[in-house]
Each structure stands twice: as structure tokens, then as C-alpha cells.
C-alpha positions as CSV (number, residue, x, y, z in Angstrom):
1,M,-3.9,51.5,70.1
2,N,-2.8,53.0,66.8
3,R,-3.8,56.1,64.9
4,R,-6.2,54.4,62.5
5,H,-8.2,52.9,65.3
6,F,-8.1,55.9,67.6
7,C,-11.4,57.0,69.0
8,A,-10.9,60.1,71.2
9,N,-12.1,59.8,74.7
10,G,-13.8,62.7,76.6
11,L,-10.9,64.7,78.1
12,V,-10.7,66.8,81.1
13,G,-11.0,70.5,80.3
14,L,-8.2,73.0,81.1
15,A,-8.4,75.6,83.7
16,G,-9.4,78.9,82.1
17,L,-11.2,77.4,79.1
18,T,-14.7,78.6,79.0
19,L,-17.8,76.6,77.9
20,M,-19.4,77.8,74.7
21,P,-23.0,78.9,74.5
22,E,-25.5,76.0,74.8
23,A,-27.1,77.0,71.6
24,L,-24.1,75.7,69.7
25,F,-24.8,72.0,70.6
26,A,-27.3,70.1,72.6
27,N,-24.7,68.0,74.3
28,T,-21.0,67.4,74.4
29,K,-20.4,65.4,71.2
30,D,-18.9,62.0,70.7
31,K,-18.5,62.8,67.0
32,I,-18.1,66.1,65.3
33,R,-19.0,67.0,61.7
34,L,-16.4,68.9,59.8
35,G,-16.5,70.9,56.6
36,Y,-13.3,71.8,54.7
37,I,-12.9,75.0,52.8
38,G,-9.9,74.5,50.6
39,V,-8.5,71.0,49.9
40,G,-5.2,71.8,48.3
41,L,-2.1,70.2,49.8
42,R,-2.5,71.7,53.3
43,G,-6.2,71.1,53.4
44,R,-5.6,67.4,52.4
45,N,-3.1,67.1,55.3
46,H,-6.0,68.0,57.6
47,I,-8.3,65.6,55.7
48,S,-5.8,62.8,56.4
49,E,-6.0,63.5,60.1
50,G,-9.8,63.6,60.0
51,L,-10.1,60.3,58.1
52,L,-8.1,58.5,60.8
53,R,-10.5,59.4,63.6
54,S,-13.8,57.7,64.5
55,D,-14.9,60.9,66.3
56,V,-14.8,63.0,63.1
57,E,-17.2,62.8,60.2
58,I,-16.1,64.9,57.1
59,T,-19.5,66.1,55.8
60,A,-18.5,68.4,53.0
61,I,-15.5,69.9,51.1
62,C,-15.1,72.9,48.9
63,D,-12.5,73.9,46.4
64,T,-12.4,75.8,43.1
65,Q,-10.0,73.4,41.4
66,E,-11.1,70.0,40.1
67,S,-7.5,68.7,40.5
68,S,-7.6,69.3,44.3
69,L,-11.1,67.7,44.6
70,K,-9.8,64.7,42.6
71,Y,-6.9,64.1,44.9
72,C,-9.2,64.5,47.9
73,R,-11.7,62.0,46.6
74,A,-8.9,59.5,46.3
75,Q,-8.1,60.0,50.0
76,F,-11.7,59.0,50.9
77,V,-11.7,56.0,48.6
78,K,-8.4,54.7,50.0
79,A,-9.7,55.1,53.6
80,G,-12.9,53.3,52.7
81,K,-15.0,56.3,53.8
82,K,-18.1,57.8,52.3
83,L,-17.4,60.6,49.9
84,P,-18.4,64.0,51.3
85,A,-20.7,66.6,49.5
86,E,-18.7,68.8,47.2
87,Y,-19.0,72.5,46.5
88,T,-17.1,74.2,43.7
89,G,-17.5,76.6,40.8
90,G,-16.4,79.9,42.2
91,I,-14.8,81.7,45.2
92,D,-18.2,82.0,46.9
93,A,-19.0,78.3,46.7
94,Y,-18.0,77.9,50.3
95,K,-21.1,79.9,51.4
96,K,-23.4,77.0,50.4
97,L,-21.2,74.7,52.5
98,L,-21.7,77.0,55.4
99,D,-25.5,76.9,54.9
100,R,-25.5,73.2,55.9
101,K,-26.9,72.4,59.3
102,D,-24.9,69.2,59.6
103,I,-21.6,70.9,60.1
104,D,-20.2,71.8,63.5
105,A,-16.9,73.3,62.5
106,V,-14.8,74.2,59.4
107,I,-11.2,73.9,58.5
108,I,-10.1,76.8,56.3
109,A,-7.0,76.1,54.2
110,T,-7.3,78.4,51.2
111,P,-4.8,81.1,50.0
112,W,-4.3,83.8,52.6
113,E,-6.3,86.5,51.0
114,F,-9.5,84.5,51.4
115,H,-9.2,83.7,55.1
116,K,-10.8,86.8,56.6
117,D,-14.1,86.6,54.7
118,Q,-14.4,82.8,55.0
119,A,-13.7,82.9,58.7
120,I,-16.2,85.7,59.3
121,D,-18.9,84.0,57.3
122,A,-18.2,80.7,59.2
123,M,-18.5,82.4,62.6
124,R,-21.8,84.1,61.5
125,A,-23.0,80.7,60.4
126,G,-22.3,79.3,63.9
127,K,-19.4,77.1,62.9
128,Y,-16.2,76.8,65.0
129,V,-13.3,78.1,62.8
130,G,-10.0,76.3,62.5
131,C,-8.0,78.5,60.1
132,E,-4.6,78.1,58.6
133,V,-2.3,81.1,58.9
134,I,-2.7,84.0,58.4
135,A,-5.9,85.7,59.7
136,G,-6.1,88.9,57.6
137,I,-4.2,91.1,55.2
138,T,-4.5,94.5,56.9
139,V,-4.6,95.6,60.5
140,A,-8.3,96.6,59.8
141,D,-9.0,93.0,58.7
142,H,-7.9,91.8,62.1
143,W,-10.2,94.2,64.0
144,E,-13.1,93.2,61.7
145,I,-12.5,89.5,62.6
146,L,-12.5,90.4,66.3
147,K,-15.7,92.4,65.9
148,V,-17.5,89.4,64.4
149,Y,-16.1,87.1,67.1
150,E,-17.4,89.5,69.8
151,E,-20.8,89.5,68.1
152,T,-21.1,85.7,67.7
153,N,-18.8,84.3,70.5
154,I,-17.9,81.5,68.0
155,P,-14.3,80.3,68.7
156,Y,-11.6,80.9,66.1
157,M,-8.3,79.0,66.2
158,T,-5.3,79.6,64.0
159,L,-3.9,76.1,63.3
160,E,-0.3,77.0,64.2
161,N,1.2,73.5,64.4
162,V,4.7,74.6,65.5
163,S,3.3,75.5,68.9
164,Y,2.9,71.7,69.3
165,R,6.4,70.7,68.0
166,R,8.0,68.2,70.5
167,D,11.1,70.3,71.3
168,V,9.0,73.5,71.4
169,L,6.7,72.0,74.0
170,A,9.6,70.5,76.0
171,V,11.2,73.9,76.2
172,L,7.8,75.3,77.3
173,N,7.9,72.8,80.1
174,M,11.4,73.9,81.0
175,V,10.3,77.5,81.0
176,R,7.4,76.7,83.3
177,N,9.8,74.8,85.6
178,N,12.0,77.9,85.7
179,V,15.0,76.1,84.2
180,F,16.1,79.2,82.3
181,G,15.3,81.6,85.1
182,E,13.5,84.8,84.2
183,L,13.2,85.1,80.4
184,V,14.9,88.1,78.8
185,H,15.2,87.6,75.1
186,L,13.6,85.3,72.5
187,E,14.1,84.6,68.8
188,G,12.3,82.6,66.2
189,G,11.0,82.8,62.6
190,Y,10.6,81.1,59.4
191,Q,13.9,80.2,57.8
192,H,13.2,77.8,55.0
193,D,14.3,77.6,51.3
194,L,11.0,77.9,49.6
195,R,12.3,78.5,46.1
196,P,11.1,75.1,44.8
197,V,7.7,75.8,46.3
198,L,7.4,79.4,44.9
199,F,8.3,78.3,41.4
200,N,7.8,75.2,39.2
201,D,7.6,74.2,35.6
202,G,3.8,74.6,35.5
203,V,3.2,70.8,35.6
204,N,5.0,69.2,38.4
205,F,5.2,70.0,42.1
206,N,8.7,71.2,42.9
207,G,9.4,71.0,39.2
208,K,12.6,72.8,38.5
209,G,11.2,75.8,36.6
210,G,10.8,79.5,37.0
211,E,7.1,79.8,36.6
212,F,4.5,81.1,39.1
213,G,0.9,82.3,38.9
214,P,-2.5,80.7,37.9
215,N,-1.0,78.4,35.2
216,T,1.3,76.6,37.6
217,V,0.6,74.0,40.3
218,G,0.7,74.1,44.1
219,E,1.5,77.2,46.1
220,A,3.3,78.8,43.2
221,Q,-0.2,79.6,41.9
222,W,-0.7,82.3,44.7
223,R,2.0,82.4,47.3
224,T,4.8,83.8,45.1
225,Q,2.8,86.8,44.2
226,W,2.9,87.9,47.8
227,N,6.7,88.2,47.5
228,A,6.2,90.4,44.4
229,D,3.7,92.7,45.9
230,R,4.6,93.1,49.5
231,N,7.7,93.8,51.7
232,G,7.4,92.5,55.2
233,D,7.3,89.4,57.4
234,I,4.6,87.6,55.5
235,Y,4.7,84.4,57.5
236,P,5.4,85.3,61.2
237,T,3.3,82.7,63.1
238,H,5.7,79.7,63.2
239,G,8.1,81.8,65.3
240,A,5.6,84.0,67.1
241,G,3.2,81.3,68.2
242,P,5.6,79.3,70.4
243,I,7.3,82.5,71.7
244,M,3.9,83.9,72.8
245,N,3.5,80.9,75.0
246,Y,7.0,81.2,76.5
247,I,6.4,84.7,77.7
248,N,2.6,84.6,78.3
249,I,1.5,87.1,75.6
250,N,-2.1,87.9,76.2
251,C,-1.9,86.2,79.6
252,G,-0.2,88.8,81.8
253,N,2.1,90.1,79.1
254,Q,1.7,91.8,75.6
255,F,3.7,93.0,72.6
256,T,3.9,96.8,72.8
257,N,5.5,97.7,69.5
258,L,7.7,96.5,66.7
259,V,10.1,97.6,64.0
260,S,11.1,95.8,60.9
261,F,14.1,95.8,58.6
262,A,14.5,94.3,55.1
263,S,17.5,93.2,53.2
264,K,17.8,93.7,49.4
265,S,15.9,91.3,47.2
266,K,18.2,89.1,45.1
267,G,17.5,85.5,45.9
268,L,14.4,84.8,43.7
269,H,16.0,86.3,40.6
270,R,19.2,84.3,41.1
271,Y,17.1,81.2,41.4
272,I,15.2,81.8,38.2
273,E,18.4,82.5,36.4
274,K,19.8,79.1,37.5
275,V,16.8,77.0,36.7
276,S,15.3,78.8,33.8
277,P,17.7,81.2,32.0
278,G,15.9,83.9,30.1
279,N,12.6,83.3,31.8
280,K,10.1,86.2,31.5
281,N,9.8,86.3,35.3
282,L,13.3,87.7,35.5
283,S,11.7,91.1,34.9
284,V,9.4,90.8,37.9
285,N,10.2,93.2,40.7
286,F,10.0,91.0,43.9
287,K,9.5,93.7,46.5
288,N,10.0,91.4,49.5
289,G,13.5,91.5,51.0
290,D,15.3,88.2,51.1
291,V,15.7,88.5,54.9
292,I,13.1,90.4,57.0
293,T,14.1,91.1,60.6
294,T,11.4,92.2,63.0
295,M,12.1,93.2,66.6
296,L,9.4,93.5,69.3
297,N,9.2,94.9,72.7
298,C,7.0,93.4,75.5
299,A,5.1,94.9,78.4
300,N,7.2,92.8,80.9
301,G,10.5,93.9,79.4
302,E,11.5,91.0,77.1
303,T,12.7,91.5,73.6
304,V,11.8,89.3,70.6
305,T,13.4,89.0,67.2
306,L,11.6,87.3,64.3
307,T,13.2,86.4,61.0
308,H,11.6,85.7,57.6
309,D,14.2,84.0,55.3
310,T,12.7,82.0,52.4
311,H,14.5,83.2,49.2
312,L,18.0,82.0,49.7
313,P,19.7,78.6,49.8
314,R,19.7,77.4,53.4
315,P,18.8,74.3,55.5
316,Y,15.4,74.5,57.3
317,S,15.4,76.1,60.7
318,L,12.9,78.2,62.7
319,G,15.8,79.8,64.6
320,F,14.5,79.5,68.1
321,R,16.4,81.0,71.0
322,V,14.9,81.2,74.5
323,Q,17.3,83.0,76.9
324,G,16.9,83.8,80.5
325,T,18.9,84.7,83.6
326,E,20.0,81.1,84.2
327,G,20.6,79.8,80.6
328,L,19.2,79.3,77.1
329,W,18.1,77.0,74.3
330,M,19.0,77.4,70.7
331,D,17.5,75.1,68.1
332,V,19.9,75.8,65.3
333,A,22.8,74.6,67.5
334,D,20.6,71.9,69.0
335,S,22.1,73.0,72.3
336,I,21.1,74.1,75.8
337,Y,23.2,75.7,78.5
338,V,22.1,76.1,82.1
339,E,24.4,77.8,84.5
340,G,25.7,75.5,87.2
341,K,23.9,72.5,85.8
342,S,25.4,72.0,82.4
343,G,28.2,69.5,82.1
344,T,31.0,72.0,81.6
345,Y,31.2,75.7,82.3
346,D,30.8,77.8,79.2
347,E,30.2,74.8,76.9
348,W,26.9,73.7,75.3
349,D,25.1,70.5,76.3
350,K,23.4,68.6,73.6
351,A,19.7,69.6,73.8
352,K,18.4,66.0,73.7
353,T,19.3,65.2,77.3
354,W,17.3,68.2,78.6
355,L,14.5,67.8,76.1
356,D,14.0,64.1,77.0
357,K,14.0,65.0,80.7
358,Y,11.4,67.7,80.2
359,D,9.3,66.0,77.5
360,H,5.9,67.6,77.7
361,P,3.1,65.5,79.2
362,L,1.1,65.9,75.9
363,W,3.8,64.1,73.9
364,K,4.4,61.5,76.6
365,K,0.7,60.5,76.5
366,Y,-0.1,60.8,72.8
367,E,3.2,60.0,71.0
368,H,1.8,56.7,69.7
369,L,-1.2,58.5,68.1
370,A,0.9,61.2,66.5
371,E,3.3,58.8,64.9
372,G,3.3,59.2,61.2
373,A,1.3,62.5,61.3
374,G,2.5,65.5,59.2
375,H,5.4,67.7,60.2
376,G,6.9,65.2,62.7
377,G,3.6,64.5,64.5
378,M,2.7,68.1,65.4
379,D,-0.1,68.1,62.8
380,W,-1.9,65.5,65.0
381,F,-1.7,67.7,68.1
382,V,-3.0,70.9,66.5
383,F,-5.8,69.0,64.8
384,N,-6.7,67.1,68.0
385,A,-6.8,70.3,70.0
386,F,-9.3,71.8,67.6
387,V,-11.4,68.7,67.5
388,E,-11.5,68.3,71.3
389,S,-12.5,72.0,71.7
390,V,-15.4,71.5,69.3
391,K,-16.4,68.2,71.0
392,Q,-16.3,69.7,74.5
393,K,-17.8,73.1,73.5
394,K,-14.8,74.8,74.9
395,Q,-12.7,77.7,73.9
396,T,-9.7,76.7,71.7
397,P,-6.3,76.8,73.3
398,I,-5.0,79.1,70.6
399,D,-7.9,81.6,70.8
400,I,-9.0,84.6,68.8
401,Y,-6.7,86.9,70.6
402,D,-3.6,84.7,70.1
403,S,-4.6,84.1,66.5
404,L,-4.9,87.8,65.7
405,T,-1.8,88.8,67.7
406,M,0.5,86.4,65.8
407,S,-1.0,87.3,62.4
408,V,-1.1,91.1,62.7
409,I,2.7,91.1,62.7
410,T,2.6,90.9,58.9
411,P,0.8,94.3,58.2
412,L,2.6,96.0,61.1
413,S,6.0,94.8,59.6
414,E,5.0,96.0,56.2
415,Q,4.0,99.4,57.6
416,S,7.2,99.8,59.5
417,L,9.2,99.2,56.3
418,K,7.0,101.6,54.3
419,E,7.8,104.3,56.9
420,G,11.5,103.8,56.8
421,N,11.8,101.3,59.7
422,M,9.6,103.3,62.0
423,P,8.2,101.6,65.1
424,Q,4.6,100.5,65.1
425,N,2.4,100.4,68.2
426,F,0.9,96.9,68.6
427,P,-2.8,96.7,68.8
428,D,-4.4,95.2,72.0
429,F,-7.0,92.9,70.7
430,T,-7.8,91.8,74.3
431,K,-8.8,95.4,75.2
432,G,-6.9,95.2,78.4
433,K,-8.0,91.7,79.4
434,W,-4.4,90.5,79.0
435,K,-3.5,92.0,82.3
436,D,-5.5,89.5,84.3
437,A,-5.8,86.5,81.9
438,Q,-4.1,83.3,83.0
439,P,-2.0,81.0,80.7
440,K,-4.2,78.3,79.1
441,F,-2.0,76.6,76.5
442,A,-0.9,73.0,77.0
443,L,-1.0,73.1,80.8
444,D,-1.2,69.3,81.1
445,N,-1.8,66.2,79.1
446,S,-5.6,66.7,78.6
447,G,-5.3,67.0,74.8
448,F,-5.2,70.7,74.4
């Protein structure tokens, strides 16, 4: 069976996942109807996944840019699928999409500043929410999203794909099998040279130019401005999401406080000087430090370090480190060391042998379906988890509490820096329920 002919079967629910109110759907669905809010590059990645499935019907799409809609139409034509209804014309156009009765769930893949309002409106419209990172801009935004969730009981899932990365899940399997002993310290982050994404020539994606803003293409239209306006870890979820699963955050553990540090900001100016000497954007004050380091304490005594590093030349790495009383994994070194079990004392083993041995049941079962999907296959897994949750009327494996927890690191980090590296207490979105909650993420091979 290949991806194009995949028709998802009804899968066994995970322990701890709750059924959603019967008012949402009459029965467990064989096919769900999706609406997409935002069909830029990331939205179209999710469109690609939906078009390959016979259990998904893409009913409607929304975007303010004709260029994005044009690229999206081409995807449907190439797939031989019926064109969806379109909504455009302004930033509120998505509300008409939400009015449709033939949509069960929405995928939100717009610029970050729109996520909160669009997600809240979708929950109030009774649609499951699959939202790209991040959830909100301020701490208050996150509490507002939670308030609407509690009013509607409509599931909200941050589509954090790295939680499903193959090595990340294999290490989760190792953690659950106590290979590393009791966990003590963890690291992760977003370490990725984004300069060709943040700037272009105004015409070409990754065009070697120094322009950003509305008159450019791609994420340079909006993402770069965040680095000009804010100083903090503006993209924490790739590191935080997997780490939260390793140490059971919101499921018997919680983050208690954090503190952030920022380096000077030099990398973006140096890049502009190289690719576009004399460019007007050399006068822009990019407030965000080139390297943001955030340290977190946990209720169970672990420490966590997150790093945001996107302005300087470097190979891609999320910088994972999972360290316990019996050994550790480091993804930068592609190495694992387990005391008494590694090949040689005080020398690293290549990670592959361990990762193959502890390959997660999800990857063992669905590797053939994820082949060719975005980001090394993990896009299939996060999309599948969302689709299966909607089909089965169940809570999403990355739930509202997980989504808000990993996202609120941004405004807390920013506030810590504003206050001269002062610690910030971490909000408890679960309101104490974390103490008794049980782990629910990727417990077996059931598709979640």
C-alpha cells in the first residue's frame, strides 16, 4: 500500500484520550471535511498530505494572496481533485469559511499574529483546530485561548511535527524503557540558518537579496519583522515539544519557571551587507539577539535549556540532549552513551544502532505511508494524528495544555529579557490537573 492509495482504517484509541461531545458528529467518521486557513508554503504542505488521503475531503481554502491560491489550485488539478471553495479579500475572509456546515476541522497556517483569533473563532464555530506554531503573542493571549477551549470543549492541537521525528520518537521509546535511567537534564531548540528565508530579492524564494516586508515573497513578508520588533525565543516549540514528552510535562510534571539570555544582534546586518551592500535595511534595528538561551526548571527537578539560533551561518540542528543517570543522547554528535552497555567505556556509540533497536512502533508500522512526506516523513505523522483525532471524535495527542505550554515560552522569554534576565513563573494552564494526568502521546502504534 502506498501513500497515494492510503485509506486510513479505524484505529484503536489511546488510553487517556477522551471522547468528544456527541454533538460534534453523529458517528465516527470514515471521511472528514477540512478547511484550510492560510495556503502559503506551510499550508500547502498540509494540502499535499490531505490530497493523498481518501479519508479527507478538502472543502474550502482561505488566503488573502492570489499567488498562494494559484499555487494551491495547481495542487488540486495535479491530483485530479475537485477544486475547493475559496475565500479571500481580507483578513476576516476566514470567518465565512467557518460559517460552513460542511467543515469538521480547520488547519491554520497563517502568520503567527493571526493564530489566536482564528483558532478562537474556529473553536466557537465547532471546528477542531489544527494550528501551526505559535498559539498567541502574549501570555494573556494564551489564557484567552484556554478560556474559549473550556467554554466549547473543542480540541486544539499545535501541529508540532518534530515530536514525530523518527529519532525523537526512538529516544522517547528509550526513555520509556529506562535506557537512560532517571532523566536529569535536557536540551533542544531551533538552530537553523534562516537568513535566506528572512530575506530575498522581492521576486524569488530564497533569492539572494536583503529585502523583507510586504513587497517580498514567502516568509520574508512577515517573519523577519518579528526579529526587528521582539527580543526573545520566538520559535520554541521544535525543542520544547519533544522534551515535554520525555519528562511528562502536564502529565505528572510541569515547568515551574524560566529565565532567558540574549546575545548581541549582528548576524542579520552582516548578511545584508554581504548580499546587498548599501541596502536600506542596514538601518533597521533588529532587536532579537542572534542566540537566545532559555533555561527552565521543572517540578520534578529536571533542568531544560532551549536555544534559538537563526541569524548566523550554521548547519541545521535542533540540538537535542537527553541525559539521565545511566547515559545520554545528543543529536548534534549523532551519538549515544549508556553506562555499562556502550561498546567502550567513556566513548560514544553511533546513535543509529540504538535508534534502530528502539525504533518507535509508530514508525515501524507507518514508515511506508510517510515515505516522501515533508520534513523526512514527520509531516505525515502529525497530520495523521490530527485527522484520526477528528475521525474518532477524540482528544488530540498534543492537546490544548501542551500547545499553550510550549508556545507561552515566547512571551515569557521576552519578559525575562525586558526585566534584565529575571526569572518568570510559568503559568499552569492545567490548573493543577497535571499532577494526576497520565502520559498520552505516542503510547503505541495506533496512529496518534
